[in-house]
Each structure stands twice: as C-alpha cells, then as structure tokens.
C-alpha atoms as an extended CHARMM CRD file, in Angstrom:
* protein
*
        96  EXT
         1         1  MET       CA             -6.8890000000       55.7920000000      298.2030000000  PROA      1               0.0000000000
         2         2  LYS       CA             -3.8620000000       57.7230000000      299.1480000000  PROA      2               0.0000000000
         3         3  HSD       CA             -1.5280000000       60.3540000000      296.8800000000  PROA      3               0.0000000000
         4         4  ALA       CA              1.0590000000       58.2000000000      295.5460000000  PROA      4               0.0000000000
         5         5  GLY       CA              4.5880000000       58.3270000000      297.5410000000  PROA      5               0.0000000000
         6         6  ALA       CA              7.7740000000       59.4840000000      296.4450000000  PROA      6               0.0000000000
         7         7  GLN       CA              8.7710000000       55.4850000000      295.7290000000  PROA      7               0.0000000000
         8         8  THR       CA              5.9570000000       54.9410000000      293.7160000000  PROA      8               0.0000000000
         9         9  LEU       CA              6.7200000000       57.6350000000      291.7370000000  PROA      9               0.0000000000
        10        10  GLN       CA             10.2830000000       57.1860000000      291.2240000000  PROA      10              0.0000000000
        11        11  GLY       CA              8.9720000000       53.7550000000      289.5160000000  PROA      11              0.0000000000
        12        12  LEU       CA              7.0000000000       55.9350000000      287.0020000000  PROA      12              0.0000000000
        13        13  SER       CA             10.4160000000       57.8770000000      286.1660000000  PROA      13              0.0000000000
        14        14  ASP       CA             10.0000000000       57.4300000000      282.2820000000  PROA      14              0.0000000000
        15        15  LEU       CA              6.4290000000       58.2690000000      282.6400000000  PROA      15              0.0000000000
        16        16  LEU       CA              6.3590000000       61.5120000000      284.2200000000  PROA      16              0.0000000000
        17        17  ASP       CA              9.1800000000       62.4260000000      281.8640000000  PROA      17              0.0000000000
        18        18  GLN       CA              6.9690000000       62.0790000000      279.1320000000  PROA      18              0.0000000000
        19        19  VAL       CA              4.4370000000       63.8230000000      280.8460000000  PROA      19              0.0000000000
        20        20  ARG       CA              6.6280000000       66.8390000000      281.0630000000  PROA      20              0.0000000000
        21        21  GLN       CA              7.1920000000       67.4180000000      277.8390000000  PROA      21              0.0000000000
        22        22  ARG       CA              3.7460000000       68.3320000000      277.1650000000  PROA      22              0.0000000000
        23        23  GLN       CA              3.2170000000       71.9320000000      276.4710000000  PROA      23              0.0000000000
        24        24  GLY       CA              1.5380000000       73.8100000000      278.7880000000  PROA      24              0.0000000000
        25        25  LEU       CA              1.4140000000       71.6140000000      281.8200000000  PROA      25              0.0000000000
        26        26  LYS       CA              3.6300000000       72.5790000000      284.7270000000  PROA      26              0.0000000000
        27        27  GLU       CA              4.7170000000       70.1750000000      287.8230000000  PROA      27              0.0000000000
        28        28  LYS       CA              4.1950000000       72.0300000000      291.2350000000  PROA      28              0.0000000000
        29        29  LYS       CA              5.1600000000       69.3930000000      293.1030000000  PROA      29              0.0000000000
        30        30  PHE       CA              6.5930000000       65.8750000000      292.0550000000  PROA      30              0.0000000000
        31        31  GLY       CA              3.7080000000       63.9400000000      290.3390000000  PROA      31              0.0000000000
        32        32  ILE       CA              1.6520000000       66.6190000000      290.5720000000  PROA      32              0.0000000000
        33        33  PHE       CA              0.9480000000       68.6980000000      286.9950000000  PROA      33              0.0000000000
        34        34  TYR       CA             -1.3530000000       71.9140000000      286.6960000000  PROA      34              0.0000000000
        35        35  ARG       CA             -2.4150000000       73.7010000000      283.3990000000  PROA      35              0.0000000000
        36        36  ARG       CA             -2.4270000000       77.1020000000      284.1770000000  PROA      36              0.0000000000
        37        37  SER       CA             -3.7490000000       77.4470000000      287.5000000000  PROA      37              0.0000000000
        38        38  LYS       CA             -5.9520000000       74.6430000000      287.7010000000  PROA      38              0.0000000000
        39        39  SER       CA             -4.8040000000       71.1060000000      288.9220000000  PROA      39              0.0000000000
        40        40  PHE       CA             -4.3900000000       68.4730000000      285.9250000000  PROA      40              0.0000000000
        41        41  LEU       CA             -2.7690000000       64.9310000000      286.5710000000  PROA      41              0.0000000000
        42        42  HSD       CA             -1.9110000000       63.5010000000      289.9790000000  PROA      42              0.0000000000
        43        43  PHE       CA             -1.1650000000       59.7460000000      291.1910000000  PROA      43              0.0000000000
        44        44  HSD       CA             -3.0000000000       57.7180000000      293.4130000000  PROA      44              0.0000000000
        45        45  GLU       CA             -1.4930000000       54.1130000000      295.2350000000  PROA      45              0.0000000000
        46        46  ASP       CA             -3.3480000000       51.6130000000      297.0460000000  PROA      46              0.0000000000
        47        47  PRO       CA             -2.9330000000       47.6740000000      297.3010000000  PROA      47              0.0000000000
        48        48  ALA       CA             -4.7480000000       47.4820000000      293.6530000000  PROA      48              0.0000000000
        49        49  GLY       CA             -2.2210000000       49.3190000000      291.9990000000  PROA      49              0.0000000000
        50        50  THR       CA             -0.7700000000       52.7380000000      290.6400000000  PROA      50              0.0000000000
        51        51  PHE       CA             -3.3790000000       55.1530000000      289.3130000000  PROA      51              0.0000000000
        52        52  ALA       CA             -3.5800000000       58.4560000000      287.8040000000  PROA      52              0.0000000000
        53        53  ASP       CA             -6.4090000000       61.1180000000      287.9130000000  PROA      53              0.0000000000
        54        54  LEU       CA             -7.0400000000       63.3880000000      284.8810000000  PROA      54              0.0000000000
        55        55  THR       CA             -8.9070000000       66.5530000000      285.7180000000  PROA      55              0.0000000000
        56        56  THR       CA            -11.4290000000       64.9690000000      283.7720000000  PROA      56              0.0000000000
        57        57  PHE       CA            -12.0480000000       63.0980000000      287.0440000000  PROA      57              0.0000000000
        58        58  ASP       CA            -11.2690000000       59.9290000000      285.0430000000  PROA      58              0.0000000000
        59        59  ARG       CA             -9.0090000000       57.4790000000      286.6820000000  PROA      59              0.0000000000
        60        60  HSD       CA             -6.4950000000       55.3160000000      284.6160000000  PROA      60              0.0000000000
        61        61  PRO       CA             -4.3950000000       52.2330000000      285.9710000000  PROA      61              0.0000000000
        62        62  VAL       CA             -0.5530000000       53.0200000000      284.9560000000  PROA      62              0.0000000000
        63        63  ASN       CA              0.5300000000       49.7240000000      285.9490000000  PROA      63              0.0000000000
        64        64  THR       CA              1.4360000000       48.3450000000      282.6960000000  PROA      64              0.0000000000
        65        65  ALA       CA              3.6300000000       49.8090000000      279.6870000000  PROA      65              0.0000000000
        66        66  ARG       CA             -0.1590000000       49.2190000000      277.5040000000  PROA      66              0.0000000000
        67        67  GLU       CA             -1.7740000000       51.2730000000      280.3750000000  PROA      67              0.0000000000
        68        68  ARG       CA              0.6210000000       54.4040000000      280.4080000000  PROA      68              0.0000000000
        69        69  LYS       CA              0.3590000000       54.6280000000      276.5790000000  PROA      69              0.0000000000
        70        70  GLU       CA             -3.1130000000       54.8820000000      276.9700000000  PROA      70              0.0000000000
        71        71  LEU       CA             -2.8710000000       57.4370000000      279.9970000000  PROA      71              0.0000000000
        72        72  LEU       CA             -0.6550000000       59.6320000000      277.5400000000  PROA      72              0.0000000000
        73        73  ALA       CA             -3.0280000000       59.3260000000      274.6470000000  PROA      73              0.0000000000
        74        74  ALA       CA             -5.8110000000       60.2440000000      277.1550000000  PROA      74              0.0000000000
        75        75  ILE       CA             -3.7630000000       63.1260000000      278.0340000000  PROA      75              0.0000000000
        76        76  ASP       CA             -2.7790000000       64.5120000000      274.7570000000  PROA      76              0.0000000000
        77        77  ARG       CA             -6.6150000000       64.2190000000      273.8310000000  PROA      77              0.0000000000
        78        78  THR       CA             -7.3230000000       66.2660000000      276.8420000000  PROA      78              0.0000000000
        79        79  LEU       CA             -4.8110000000       68.6590000000      275.9730000000  PROA      79              0.0000000000
        80        80  ASP       CA             -6.1320000000       69.0830000000      272.5340000000  PROA      80              0.0000000000
        81        81  GLU       CA             -9.5680000000       69.3940000000      273.5390000000  PROA      81              0.0000000000
        82        82  GLU       CA             -9.2000000000       72.2210000000      276.1960000000  PROA      82              0.0000000000
        83        83  SER       CA             -6.8210000000       74.0360000000      273.3720000000  PROA      83              0.0000000000
        84        84  MET       CA             -9.4470000000       74.2080000000      271.0170000000  PROA      84              0.0000000000
        85        85  ARG       CA            -11.9420000000       75.3700000000      273.3940000000  PROA      85              0.0000000000
        86        86  ASP       CA             -9.8070000000       78.0380000000      274.4500000000  PROA      86              0.0000000000
        87        87  HSD       CA             -9.2650000000       78.7490000000      270.7460000000  PROA      87              0.0000000000
        88        88  ARG       CA            -12.9910000000       78.9210000000      270.4200000000  PROA      88              0.0000000000
        89        89  THR       CA            -13.6860000000       81.1000000000      273.3570000000  PROA      89              0.0000000000
        90        90  ALA       CA            -10.7870000000       83.5470000000      272.3650000000  PROA      90              0.0000000000
        91        91  SER       CA            -12.4650000000       83.9880000000      268.6490000000  PROA      91              0.0000000000
        92        92  MET       CA            -15.8850000000       84.9260000000      270.0450000000  PROA      92              0.0000000000
        93        93  VAL       CA            -14.4660000000       87.4610000000      272.1660000000  PROA      93              0.0000000000
        94        94  VAL       CA            -12.5920000000       88.8040000000      269.0230000000  PROA      94              0.0000000000
        95        95  ALA       CA            -15.7050000000       88.9380000000      267.2410000000  PROA      95              0.0000000000
        96        96  LYS       CA            -17.9980000000       90.7280000000      269.3370000000  PROA      96              0.0000000000
C-alpha cells in the first residue's frame, strides 16, 4: 500500500482542514501530521480505497463521510489519551 498522492489528498481537503484544527498537531508535509516529534497521522491509497494510519497503528478507511467522522473521533480520543498521560507524568514528576 503506497502513501497517498497529492491528487488523493486533494480529494480529502475537507478532512485535512478538520485535522489541521486539532491542537497539538503539525502538518510537516502535505497530509502527514506529527505530534511533537512523532508521526501521528498519514494516508495511504490502494485499489481498495484510501486509508489513514494513526500513531496507534490503527488503519481507518476514509472513503465515506461516516468513515471520515469516525477517523476524527479516533484522532480526538488519541489526543485526549495522550494529553491525560502527559498530565499524569508531569504530576508524578512534580510530586517527587
């Protein structure tokens, strides 16, 4: 499965705009998002369709509006979980 090309990513422009609104994500290359220095989200294409890979090693189809909504929910969950984990780690450091 190859990385999504520019034409495929252009077709996801509404989705990409919504991803760009998520705090803490940086788009280093078109359609490739990082959180801090780690890869967070990128897209693939093959004959079966277009897919998004999250840092959690989850692959999400993004071929329908419903699938794109589900991806955004998964992104939000992952960001929330990472934020909570960061907060707990910082609290533990302060408590020492």
